[in-house]
C-alpha positions in Angstrom: 122.1 13.1 92.9 124.3 10.1 91.7 123.3 6.7 89.8 123.3 3.6 91.3 125.5 1.0 89.2 125.1 -3.0 90.0 127.9 -5.8 89.2 126.0 -8.5 87.9 128.2 -10.1 85.5 130.7 -12.5 87.2 130.2 -16.1 87.2 129.6 -16.7 90.7 131.9 -20.3 90.4 131.5 -20.6 94.7 127.6 -20.2 94.5 127.2 -23.5 91.9 125.3 -23.6 88.7 122.5 -20.5 89.2 122.8 -17.0 89.0 123.2 -15.7 92.4 122.2 -12.1 91.3 118.8 -13.1 90.5 118.3 -16.1 93.5 115.8 -15.5 95.5 117.0 -14.2 99.0 114.2 -14.8 101.7 111.4 -14.2 99.1 113.5 -11.7 97.0 116.1 -11.9 94.1 119.5 -10.7 95.5 120.3 -8.1 92.8 116.7 -6.3 93.6 117.4 -6.1 97.2 120.5 -4.3 96.3 118.7 -2.3 94.1 116.1 -1.7 96.4 118.5 -0.3 99.1 119.8 2.5 96.5 116.5 3.4 95.5 116.3 6.3 98.0 120.1 7.7 97.3 120.1 7.2 93.3 117.8 8.6 90.6 118.9 6.1 87.8 120.4 2.7 87.7 122.7 1.1 85.4 123.4 -3.0 85.3 126.7 -4.7 84.1 125.8 -8.2 83.3 126.5 -10.4 80.5 124.2 -10.6 77.5 122.6 -14.3 78.5 121.7 -12.8 82.2 119.8 -9.7 81.1 116.4 -11.1 80.8 116.2 -12.6 84.0 117.5 -9.4 85.6 114.9 -7.4 84.0 112.5 -9.3 85.5 114.1 -8.8 88.6 114.1 -5.2 88.5 110.3 -4.9 86.9 108.7 -1.9 88.5 111.7 -0.2 90.1 110.9 3.0 90.9 113.8 4.8 88.6 115.1 4.3 85.5 117.3 1.2 84.5 119.6 0.6 81.9 122.1 -1.9 80.9 125.8 -2.1 80.4 126.7 -5.4 79.1 130.1 -6.9 78.9 131.4 -6.5 75.6 134.1 -9.2 76.5 132.6 -11.4 79.5 135.0 -12.9 82.1 137.5 -10.1 82.4 136.9 -9.7 85.5 135.4 -7.0 88.3 137.7 -3.8 87.1 136.5 -4.3 83.5 133.0 -4.7 84.9 133.4 -1.3 86.5 134.8 0.3 83.6 132.0 -1.1 81.3 129.2 0.0 84.0 131.0 3.5 84.2 130.9 3.9 80.7 126.9 3.0 80.9 126.5 5.9 83.3 127.9 8.3 81.1 125.8 7.3 78.0 122.8 6.5 80.1 122.4 9.3 82.5 123.1 12.9 83.8 125.0 11.8 86.8 128.5 13.0 87.3 129.1 10.4 89.7 128.1 7.0 90.5 127.9 4.5 93.1 128.9 0.8 92.5 128.0 -2.1 94.4 128.4 -5.5 93.6 125.0 -7.5 93.1 125.9 -9.9 96.0 125.8 -7.1 98.9 122.2 -7.4 100.1 123.0 -5.4 103.5 123.7 -2.1 101.6 123.6 0.9 103.7 121.9 4.0 102.2 124.0 6.0 104.9 127.4 4.8 104.1 126.4 5.4 100.3 125.5 9.1 101.3 129.0 9.5 102.6 131.2 8.1 99.9 129.1 10.6 97.6 130.0 13.6 99.8 133.3 12.4 100.2 133.9 12.0 96.2 132.4 15.4 95.4 135.8 17.3 93.4 137.6 14.2 93.4 137.0 11.4 91.0 136.5 8.8 93.5 135.8 7.8 97.3 137.0 4.0 97.9 136.2 2.7 101.0 138.9 0.9 103.4 136.8 -0.4 106.3 139.7 -2.9 107.5 143.0 -4.5 105.5 141.3 -4.2 101.9 140.1 -1.8 100.1 136.4 -2.1 98.8 136.3 -1.3 95.4 133.2 -2.7 94.5 131.4 -0.7 97.0 132.4 2.7 96.5 131.6 5.9 94.3 133.2 6.9 91.1 133.3 9.8 88.6 131.8 7.8 85.4 133.5 9.6 82.7 137.0 9.6 84.6 136.8 5.7 85.7 135.8 4.5 82.7 138.5 6.3 80.6 140.7 4.6 83.6 139.7 1.5 83.5 140.0 1.4 79.9 143.7 2.6 79.6 144.4 -0.1 82.5 143.1 -3.4 80.5 144.7 -1.7 77.3 148.1 -1.8 79.1 147.4 -5.2 80.1 146.8 -4.3 83.9 143.6 -6.2 85.4 144.3 -5.6 89.0 141.4 -3.7 90.8 143.3 -0.9 92.2 144.9 -0.4 88.6 142.5 2.6 87.1 142.7 4.6 90.7 146.5 5.1 90.1 145.7 7.9 87.4 143.0 9.4 89.4 142.5 11.9 92.0 141.0 9.5 94.6 140.3 9.6 98.7 139.7 6.9 100.8 137.2 6.8 103.7 138.3 5.0 107.0 136.6 2.5 109.2 135.9 5.3 111.6 133.8 7.5 109.2 132.2 4.7 107.7 131.3 3.0 111.6 129.5 7.0 112.3 128.3 7.0 108.8 126.3 3.4 109.0 126.8 -0.2 109.3 129.6 -2.1 108.2 127.3 -4.9 107.5 127.0 -2.8 104.0 130.3 -4.3 102.8 128.9 -8.3 103.8 129.0 -10.0 100.3 127.4 -13.5 99.7 129.6 -16.0 97.9 128.2 -19.5 98.7 125.4 -21.3 99.4 126.1 -21.5 103.5 126.6 -17.4 103.2 123.3 -17.6 101.0 121.5 -19.5 103.4 122.6 -17.4 106.5 121.9 -14.0 104.8 118.4 -15.3 104.3 117.9 -16.6 107.7 119.0 -12.8 108.7 116.7 -10.8 106.2 114.1 -13.2 107.4 
């Protein structure tokens, strides 16, 4: 079974002063909602965050049914690709999983059926990345942990912080919209960036 990795280190500037990772979404911290939706399809969880976030996130994830470890950003604010690399390094260090499903902390409608599909498609490759529309959903994808960590480090070392940069060095597959629709709901890719989106999500979850 793969590990789960949740990215929570962003500053969420569009959300306001509060840390949206632990904001109470319909009574439950948002990161806990993401973690709970993963609980049936992963057997360990690694959280990528800044050092100043860790205590609040640990509280939000108290009594989680799987082991939880933390991959703290060595250099905060380097962007999502750096966060993925740090998370994958944590998966390789702290779990026995070869693969990890990566999710952003602001995707509370995550669909486990989509996760299972991506894990299946990633087998024998370094990554499986969904493309439900025009854009690749790199923060809702499956990666071989050690290969992706190395590829992220190499991209950052050459000064390339683009989210797709590490994939240029990997054997990866694209999962298209038709396959995604067959496996689950495209609501899985819905994220919460603003207070308005947060309130709509709370209403839908309530």
